[in-house]
HTML snippet that shows the backbone in 3Dmol.js (N, CA, C, O; Angstrom):
<script src="https://3Dmol.org/build/3Dmol-min.js"></script>
<div id="view" style="width:600px;height:400px;position:relative"></div>
<script>
const pdb = `
ATOM      1  N   MET A   1      10.420  -6.267  -8.420  1.00  0.00           N
ATOM      2  CA  MET A   1       9.252  -6.882  -8.709  1.00  0.00           C
ATOM      3  C   MET A   1       9.082  -6.817 -10.271  1.00  0.00           C
ATOM      4  O   MET A   1       9.173  -5.715 -10.811  1.00  0.00           O
ATOM      5  N   SER A   2       8.849  -7.898 -10.997  1.00  0.00           N
ATOM      6  CA  SER A   2       8.519  -7.709 -12.148  1.00  0.00           C
ATOM      7  C   SER A   2       7.293  -7.072 -12.565  1.00  0.00           C
ATOM      8  O   SER A   2       6.704  -6.573 -11.606  1.00  0.00           O
ATOM      9  N   LYS A   3       6.739  -6.929 -13.620  1.00  0.00           N
ATOM     10  CA  LYS A   3       5.449  -6.352 -13.856  1.00  0.00           C
ATOM     11  C   LYS A   3       4.552  -7.482 -13.767  1.00  0.00           C
ATOM     12  O   LYS A   3       3.550  -7.535 -13.052  1.00  0.00           O
ATOM     13  N   TYR A   4       5.177  -8.791 -14.896  1.00  0.00           N
ATOM     14  CA  TYR A   4       3.860  -9.860 -14.985  1.00  0.00           C
ATOM     15  C   TYR A   4       4.913 -11.308 -13.890  1.00  0.00           C
ATOM     16  O   TYR A   4       6.119 -11.469 -13.703  1.00  0.00           O
ATOM     17  N   SER A   5       3.990 -11.876 -13.539  1.00  0.00           N
ATOM     18  CA  SER A   5       4.688 -13.165 -12.337  1.00  0.00           C
ATOM     19  C   SER A   5       4.771 -13.806 -13.440  1.00  0.00           C
ATOM     20  O   SER A   5       4.215 -13.606 -14.520  1.00  0.00           O
ATOM     21  N   GLU A   6       6.015 -15.144 -12.868  1.00  0.00           N
ATOM     22  CA  GLU A   6       6.068 -16.121 -13.870  1.00  0.00           C
ATOM     23  C   GLU A   6       4.908 -17.183 -13.938  1.00  0.00           C
ATOM     24  O   GLU A   6       4.676 -17.679 -15.041  1.00  0.00           O
ATOM     25  N   GLN A   7       4.352 -17.474 -13.128  1.00  0.00           N
ATOM     26  CA  GLN A   7       2.902 -18.139 -12.944  1.00  0.00           C
ATOM     27  C   GLN A   7       2.013 -17.621 -14.346  1.00  0.00           C
ATOM     28  O   GLN A   7       1.580 -18.420 -15.177  1.00  0.00           O
ATOM     29  N   PHE A   8       1.837 -16.141 -14.433  1.00  0.00           N
ATOM     30  CA  PHE A   8       1.285 -15.582 -15.707  1.00  0.00           C
ATOM     31  C   PHE A   8       1.862 -15.971 -16.859  1.00  0.00           C
ATOM     32  O   PHE A   8       1.224 -16.434 -17.805  1.00  0.00           O
ATOM     33  N   LYS A   9       2.992 -15.819 -16.841  1.00  0.00           N
ATOM     34  CA  LYS A   9       3.902 -15.985 -17.920  1.00  0.00           C
ATOM     35  C   LYS A   9       3.724 -17.360 -18.347  1.00  0.00           C
ATOM     36  O   LYS A   9       3.415 -17.532 -19.526  1.00  0.00           O
ATOM     37  N   LEU A  10       3.845 -18.231 -17.695  1.00  0.00           N
ATOM     38  CA  LEU A  10       3.595 -19.613 -17.894  1.00  0.00           C
ATOM     39  C   LEU A  10       2.220 -20.041 -18.536  1.00  0.00           C
ATOM     40  O   LEU A  10       2.096 -20.903 -19.406  1.00  0.00           O
ATOM     41  N   SER A  11       1.234 -19.320 -17.983  1.00  0.00           N
ATOM     42  CA  SER A  11      -0.165 -19.586 -18.318  1.00  0.00           C
ATOM     43  C   SER A  11      -0.416 -19.074 -19.934  1.00  0.00           C
ATOM     44  O   SER A  11      -1.123 -19.666 -20.750  1.00  0.00           O
ATOM     45  N   ILE A  12       0.301 -17.897 -20.159  1.00  0.00           N
ATOM     46  CA  ILE A  12       0.244 -17.480 -21.730  1.00  0.00           C
ATOM     47  C   ILE A  12       0.837 -18.583 -22.627  1.00  0.00           C
ATOM     48  O   ILE A  12       0.262 -19.003 -23.631  1.00  0.00           O
ATOM     49  N   ILE A  13       2.164 -19.065 -22.139  1.00  0.00           N
ATOM     50  CA  ILE A  13       2.936 -20.270 -22.904  1.00  0.00           C
ATOM     51  C   ILE A  13       2.342 -21.343 -22.939  1.00  0.00           C
ATOM     52  O   ILE A  13       2.563 -22.006 -23.952  1.00  0.00           O
ATOM     53  N   GLU A  14       1.440 -21.911 -21.965  1.00  0.00           N
ATOM     54  CA  GLU A  14       0.670 -23.178 -22.240  1.00  0.00           C
ATOM     55  C   GLU A  14      -0.322 -22.511 -23.119  1.00  0.00           C
ATOM     56  O   GLU A  14      -0.314 -23.114 -24.192  1.00  0.00           O
ATOM     57  N   GLN A  15      -1.098 -21.616 -23.136  1.00  0.00           N
ATOM     58  CA  GLN A  15      -2.011 -21.166 -24.143  1.00  0.00           C
ATOM     59  C   GLN A  15      -1.670 -21.172 -25.720  1.00  0.00           C
ATOM     60  O   GLN A  15      -2.449 -21.655 -26.541  1.00  0.00           O
ATOM     61  N   TYR A  16      -0.550 -20.644 -26.034  1.00  0.00           N
ATOM     62  CA  TYR A  16       0.413 -20.917 -27.290  1.00  0.00           C
ATOM     63  C   TYR A  16       0.476 -22.353 -27.421  1.00  0.00           C
ATOM     64  O   TYR A  16      -0.124 -22.802 -28.398  1.00  0.00           O
ATOM     65  N   LEU A  17       1.104 -23.243 -26.609  1.00  0.00           N
ATOM     66  CA  LEU A  17       1.688 -24.531 -26.817  1.00  0.00           C
ATOM     67  C   LEU A  17       0.422 -25.358 -27.084  1.00  0.00           C
ATOM     68  O   LEU A  17       0.412 -26.385 -27.762  1.00  0.00           O
ATOM     69  N   SER A  18      -0.634 -24.813 -26.489  1.00  0.00           N
ATOM     70  CA  SER A  18      -1.976 -25.912 -26.938  1.00  0.00           C
ATOM     71  C   SER A  18      -2.421 -25.519 -28.654  1.00  0.00           C
ATOM     72  O   SER A  18      -3.250 -26.155 -29.303  1.00  0.00           O
ATOM     73  N   GLY A  19      -1.875 -24.682 -29.004  1.00  0.00           N
ATOM     74  CA  GLY A  19      -1.905 -24.486 -30.645  1.00  0.00           C
ATOM     75  C   GLY A  19      -3.311 -24.078 -31.034  1.00  0.00           C
ATOM     76  O   GLY A  19      -3.676 -24.323 -32.184  1.00  0.00           O
ATOM     77  N   SER A  20      -4.059 -23.536 -30.266  1.00  0.00           N
ATOM     78  CA  SER A  20      -5.487 -23.474 -30.799  1.00  0.00           C
ATOM     79  C   SER A  20      -5.446 -21.870 -31.189  1.00  0.00           C
ATOM     80  O   SER A  20      -6.462 -21.396 -31.698  1.00  0.00           O
ATOM     81  N   VAL A  21      -4.398 -21.094 -30.982  1.00  0.00           N
ATOM     82  CA  VAL A  21      -4.281 -19.486 -30.917  1.00  0.00           C
ATOM     83  C   VAL A  21      -3.158 -19.323 -31.184  1.00  0.00           C
ATOM     84  O   VAL A  21      -2.335 -20.238 -31.151  1.00  0.00           O
ATOM     85  N   GLY A  22      -2.854 -17.974 -31.545  1.00  0.00           N
ATOM     86  CA  GLY A  22      -1.398 -17.365 -32.247  1.00  0.00           C
ATOM     87  C   GLY A  22      -1.139 -16.335 -31.231  1.00  0.00           C
ATOM     88  O   GLY A  22      -1.894 -15.938 -30.343  1.00  0.00           O
ATOM     89  N   TYR A  23       0.358 -15.879 -31.589  1.00  0.00           N
ATOM     90  CA  TYR A  23       0.835 -14.840 -30.465  1.00  0.00           C
ATOM     91  C   TYR A  23      -0.465 -13.508 -30.711  1.00  0.00           C
ATOM     92  O   TYR A  23      -0.574 -12.867 -29.666  1.00  0.00           O
ATOM     93  N   LYS A  24      -1.176 -13.126 -31.542  1.00  0.00           N
ATOM     94  CA  LYS A  24      -1.592 -12.415 -31.207  1.00  0.00           C
ATOM     95  C   LYS A  24      -3.256 -12.175 -30.997  1.00  0.00           C
ATOM     96  O   LYS A  24      -3.859 -11.113 -30.847  1.00  0.00           O
ATOM     97  N   GLN A  25      -3.667 -13.287 -31.035  1.00  0.00           N
ATOM     98  CA  GLN A  25      -5.201 -13.492 -30.262  1.00  0.00           C
ATOM     99  C   GLN A  25      -4.741 -13.693 -28.759  1.00  0.00           C
ATOM    100  O   GLN A  25      -5.385 -12.994 -27.976  1.00  0.00           O
ATOM    101  N   ILE A  26      -3.902 -14.385 -28.261  1.00  0.00           N
ATOM    102  CA  ILE A  26      -3.282 -14.135 -26.956  1.00  0.00           C
ATOM    103  C   ILE A  26      -3.228 -12.751 -26.402  1.00  0.00           C
ATOM    104  O   ILE A  26      -3.969 -12.259 -25.551  1.00  0.00           O
ATOM    105  N   ALA A  27      -2.152 -12.168 -27.076  1.00  0.00           N
ATOM    106  CA  ALA A  27      -1.557 -10.804 -26.743  1.00  0.00           C
ATOM    107  C   ALA A  27      -3.365  -9.822 -26.480  1.00  0.00           C
ATOM    108  O   ALA A  27      -3.739  -9.306 -25.427  1.00  0.00           O
ATOM    109  N   ASP A  28      -3.973  -9.851 -27.539  1.00  0.00           N
ATOM    110  CA  ASP A  28      -5.325  -9.140 -27.547  1.00  0.00           C
ATOM    111  C   ASP A  28      -6.246  -9.522 -26.222  1.00  0.00           C
ATOM    112  O   ASP A  28      -6.706  -8.645 -25.489  1.00  0.00           O
ATOM    113  N   LYS A  29      -6.472 -11.032 -25.991  1.00  0.00           N
ATOM    114  CA  LYS A  29      -6.920 -11.400 -24.983  1.00  0.00           C
ATOM    115  C   LYS A  29      -6.406 -10.845 -23.665  1.00  0.00           C
ATOM    116  O   LYS A  29      -7.177 -10.372 -22.829  1.00  0.00           O
ATOM    117  N   HIS A  30      -5.447 -10.893 -23.539  1.00  0.00           N
ATOM    118  CA  HIS A  30      -4.839 -10.542 -22.020  1.00  0.00           C
ATOM    119  C   HIS A  30      -4.181  -8.810 -21.978  1.00  0.00           C
ATOM    120  O   HIS A  30      -3.633  -8.286 -21.009  1.00  0.00           O
ATOM    121  N   ASN A  31      -4.438  -8.185 -23.316  1.00  0.00           N
ATOM    122  CA  ASN A  31      -4.006  -6.648 -23.175  1.00  0.00           C
ATOM    123  C   ASN A  31      -2.556  -6.499 -23.281  1.00  0.00           C
ATOM    124  O   ASN A  31      -2.050  -5.574 -22.646  1.00  0.00           O
ATOM    125  N   LEU A  32      -1.791  -7.279 -23.996  1.00  0.00           N
ATOM    126  CA  LEU A  32      -0.317  -7.411 -24.265  1.00  0.00           C
ATOM    127  C   LEU A  32       0.015  -7.035 -25.587  1.00  0.00           C
ATOM    128  O   LEU A  32      -0.857  -6.997 -26.455  1.00  0.00           O
ATOM    129  N   HIS A  33       1.217  -6.748 -25.823  1.00  0.00           N
ATOM    130  CA  HIS A  33       1.944  -6.518 -27.082  1.00  0.00           C
ATOM    131  C   HIS A  33       1.940  -7.878 -27.453  1.00  0.00           C
ATOM    132  O   HIS A  33       1.862  -8.657 -26.503  1.00  0.00           O
ATOM    133  N   HIS A  34       2.019  -8.497 -28.866  1.00  0.00           N
ATOM    134  CA  HIS A  34       2.269  -9.472 -29.239  1.00  0.00           C
ATOM    135  C   HIS A  34       3.676  -9.923 -29.589  1.00  0.00           C
ATOM    136  O   HIS A  34       4.025 -11.081 -29.818  1.00  0.00           O
ATOM    137  N   SER A  35       4.422  -8.844 -29.596  1.00  0.00           N
ATOM    138  CA  SER A  35       6.221  -9.209 -29.319  1.00  0.00           C
ATOM    139  C   SER A  35       6.492  -9.707 -28.120  1.00  0.00           C
ATOM    140  O   SER A  35       7.395 -10.513 -27.896  1.00  0.00           O
ATOM    141  N   THR A  36       5.510  -9.121 -27.073  1.00  0.00           N
ATOM    142  CA  THR A  36       6.177  -9.516 -25.710  1.00  0.00           C
ATOM    143  C   THR A  36       5.809 -11.268 -25.398  1.00  0.00           C
ATOM    144  O   THR A  36       6.477 -12.078 -24.756  1.00  0.00           O
ATOM    145  N   VAL A  37       4.542 -11.451 -26.095  1.00  0.00           N
ATOM    146  CA  VAL A  37       4.181 -12.956 -25.913  1.00  0.00           C
ATOM    147  C   VAL A  37       5.410 -13.584 -26.534  1.00  0.00           C
ATOM    148  O   VAL A  37       6.227 -14.252 -25.901  1.00  0.00           O
ATOM    149  N   ARG A  38       5.476 -13.295 -27.912  1.00  0.00           N
ATOM    150  CA  ARG A  38       6.571 -13.910 -28.778  1.00  0.00           C
ATOM    151  C   ARG A  38       7.846 -14.061 -27.761  1.00  0.00           C
ATOM    152  O   ARG A  38       8.109 -15.243 -27.543  1.00  0.00           O
ATOM    153  N   LEU A  39       8.522 -13.312 -27.227  1.00  0.00           N
ATOM    154  CA  LEU A  39       9.410 -13.124 -26.402  1.00  0.00           C
ATOM    155  C   LEU A  39       9.390 -14.041 -25.477  1.00  0.00           C
ATOM    156  O   LEU A  39      10.365 -14.765 -25.272  1.00  0.00           O
ATOM    157  N   TRP A  40       8.391 -14.114 -24.872  1.00  0.00           N
ATOM    158  CA  TRP A  40       8.170 -15.145 -23.549  1.00  0.00           C
ATOM    159  C   TRP A  40       8.515 -16.545 -24.093  1.00  0.00           C
ATOM    160  O   TRP A  40       9.371 -17.225 -23.529  1.00  0.00           O
ATOM    161  N   ILE A  41       7.804 -17.016 -25.270  1.00  0.00           N
ATOM    162  CA  ILE A  41       7.590 -18.316 -25.769  1.00  0.00           C
ATOM    163  C   ILE A  41       9.238 -18.478 -25.944  1.00  0.00           C
ATOM    164  O   ILE A  41       9.746 -19.434 -25.359  1.00  0.00           O
ATOM    165  N   LYS A  42       9.940 -17.762 -26.573  1.00  0.00           N
ATOM    166  CA  LYS A  42      11.322 -17.937 -27.373  1.00  0.00           C
ATOM    167  C   LYS A  42      12.360 -17.909 -26.237  1.00  0.00           C
ATOM    168  O   LYS A  42      13.502 -18.285 -26.503  1.00  0.00           O
ATOM    169  N   LEU A  43      12.031 -17.454 -24.872  1.00  0.00           N
ATOM    170  CA  LEU A  43      12.731 -17.363 -23.593  1.00  0.00           C
ATOM    171  C   LEU A  43      12.727 -18.700 -23.139  1.00  0.00           C
ATOM    172  O   LEU A  43      13.649 -19.415 -22.749  1.00  0.00           O
ATOM    173  N   HIS A  44      11.397 -18.923 -23.276  1.00  0.00           N
ATOM    174  CA  HIS A  44      10.948 -20.199 -22.725  1.00  0.00           C
ATOM    175  C   HIS A  44      11.492 -21.393 -23.412  1.00  0.00           C
ATOM    176  O   HIS A  44      11.930 -22.361 -22.790  1.00  0.00           O
ATOM    177  N   ALA A  45      11.461 -21.315 -24.667  1.00  0.00           N
ATOM    178  CA  ALA A  45      11.735 -22.596 -25.412  1.00  0.00           C
ATOM    179  C   ALA A  45      13.126 -22.817 -25.456  1.00  0.00           C
ATOM    180  O   ALA A  45      13.616 -23.914 -25.726  1.00  0.00           O
ATOM    181  N   ALA A  46      14.020 -21.417 -25.101  1.00  0.00           N
ATOM    182  CA  ALA A  46      15.584 -21.705 -25.422  1.00  0.00           C
ATOM    183  C   ALA A  46      16.054 -21.922 -23.513  1.00  0.00           C
ATOM    184  O   ALA A  46      17.145 -22.441 -23.275  1.00  0.00           O
ATOM    185  N   HIS A  47      15.435 -21.625 -22.700  1.00  0.00           N
ATOM    186  CA  HIS A  47      16.013 -21.593 -21.466  1.00  0.00           C
ATOM    187  C   HIS A  47      15.243 -22.212 -20.336  1.00  0.00           C
ATOM    188  O   HIS A  47      15.645 -22.293 -19.176  1.00  0.00           O
ATOM    189  N   GLY A  48      13.734 -22.774 -20.943  1.00  0.00           N
ATOM    190  CA  GLY A  48      13.087 -23.255 -20.085  1.00  0.00           C
ATOM    191  C   GLY A  48      12.587 -22.118 -18.604  1.00  0.00           C
ATOM    192  O   GLY A  48      12.771 -20.902 -18.659  1.00  0.00           O
ATOM    193  N   ILE A  49      12.112 -22.646 -17.677  1.00  0.00           N
ATOM    194  CA  ILE A  49      11.131 -21.498 -16.769  1.00  0.00           C
ATOM    195  C   ILE A  49      12.495 -20.678 -16.227  1.00  0.00           C
ATOM    196  O   ILE A  49      12.097 -19.712 -15.577  1.00  0.00           O
ATOM    197  N   GLY A  50      13.654 -20.713 -16.257  1.00  0.00           N
ATOM    198  CA  GLY A  50      14.938 -20.194 -15.725  1.00  0.00           C
ATOM    199  C   GLY A  50      14.581 -18.672 -16.532  1.00  0.00           C
ATOM    200  O   GLY A  50      14.501 -17.596 -15.939  1.00  0.00           O
ATOM    201  N   GLY A  51      14.386 -18.873 -18.053  1.00  0.00           N
ATOM    202  CA  GLY A  51      14.359 -17.870 -18.749  1.00  0.00           C
ATOM    203  C   GLY A  51      13.532 -16.569 -18.795  1.00  0.00           C
ATOM    204  O   GLY A  51      13.713 -15.435 -19.237  1.00  0.00           O
ATOM    205  N   LEU A  52      12.393 -17.321 -18.050  1.00  0.00           N
ATOM    206  CA  LEU A  52      10.826 -16.362 -17.710  1.00  0.00           C
ATOM    207  C   LEU A  52      11.281 -15.392 -15.958  1.00  0.00           C
ATOM    208  O   LEU A  52      10.584 -14.563 -15.373  1.00  0.00           O
ATOM    209  N   VAL A  53      12.562 -15.895 -15.592  1.00  0.00           N
ATOM    210  CA  VAL A  53      12.679 -15.145 -14.267  1.00  0.00           C
ATOM    211  C   VAL A  53      13.411 -13.289 -14.370  1.00  0.00           C
ATOM    212  O   VAL A  53      14.381 -13.087 -15.100  1.00  0.00           O
ATOM    213  N   LYS A  54      13.048 -12.627 -13.904  1.00  0.00           N
ATOM    214  CA  LYS A  54      13.751 -11.418 -14.174  1.00  0.00           C
ATOM    215  C   LYS A  54      14.737 -11.320 -13.292  1.00  0.00           C
ATOM    216  O   LYS A  54      14.719 -11.506 -12.075  1.00  0.00           O
ATOM    217  N   LYS A  55      15.804 -10.938 -14.175  1.00  0.00           N
ATOM    218  CA  LYS A  55      17.252 -10.957 -13.847  1.00  0.00           C
ATOM    219  C   LYS A  55      17.657  -9.280 -13.643  1.00  0.00           C
ATOM    220  O   LYS A  55      17.869  -8.532 -14.597  1.00  0.00           O
ATOM    221  N   PHE A  56      17.716  -8.871 -12.236  1.00  0.00           N
ATOM    222  CA  PHE A  56      18.636  -7.900 -12.033  1.00  0.00           C
ATOM    223  C   PHE A  56      19.464  -7.684 -10.985  1.00  0.00           C
ATOM    224  O   PHE A  56      19.536  -8.517 -10.082  1.00  0.00           O
ATOM    225  N   SER A  57      20.099  -6.687 -10.974  1.00  0.00           N
ATOM    226  CA  SER A  57      21.409  -6.484  -9.833  1.00  0.00           C
ATOM    227  C   SER A  57      20.944  -4.941  -9.116  1.00  0.00           C
ATOM    228  O   SER A  57      20.078  -4.168  -9.525  1.00  0.00           O
ATOM    229  N   HIS A  58      21.546  -4.846  -8.307  1.00  0.00           N
ATOM    230  CA  HIS A  58      21.738  -3.603  -7.213  1.00  0.00           C
ATOM    231  C   HIS A  58      22.846  -3.243  -7.261  1.00  0.00           C
ATOM    232  O   HIS A  58      23.724  -4.042  -6.936  1.00  0.00           O
ATOM    233  N   TYR A  59      23.184  -1.954  -7.671  1.00  0.00           N
ATOM    234  CA  TYR A  59      24.400  -1.341  -7.467  1.00  0.00           C
ATOM    235  C   TYR A  59      24.464  -0.366  -6.550  1.00  0.00           C
ATOM    236  O   TYR A  59      23.611   0.496  -6.760  1.00  0.00           O
ATOM    237  N   SER A  60      25.125  -0.169  -5.638  1.00  0.00           N
ATOM    238  CA  SER A  60      25.338   0.629  -4.745  1.00  0.00           C
ATOM    239  C   SER A  60      25.999   2.141  -5.028  1.00  0.00           C
ATOM    240  O   SER A  60      26.196   2.914  -4.091  1.00  0.00           O
TER     241      SER A  60
END
`;
const viewer = $3Dmol.createViewer("view");
viewer.addModel(pdb, "pdb");
viewer.setStyle({}, {cartoon: {color: "spectrum"}});
viewer.zoomTo();
viewer.render();
</script>
């Protein structure tokens, strides 16, 4: 399980795309690092919702 849900990440991205606030303001409001917000926005722009899904594998 990832630390942040896809729904939370989408809400952060929507706040940024509304154009009223920047990376740092959103990050401060939600107690995140601004580079995390920027990464989510770039992943969403490049890959859509699939870019926000945690990808992991379990090895035996």
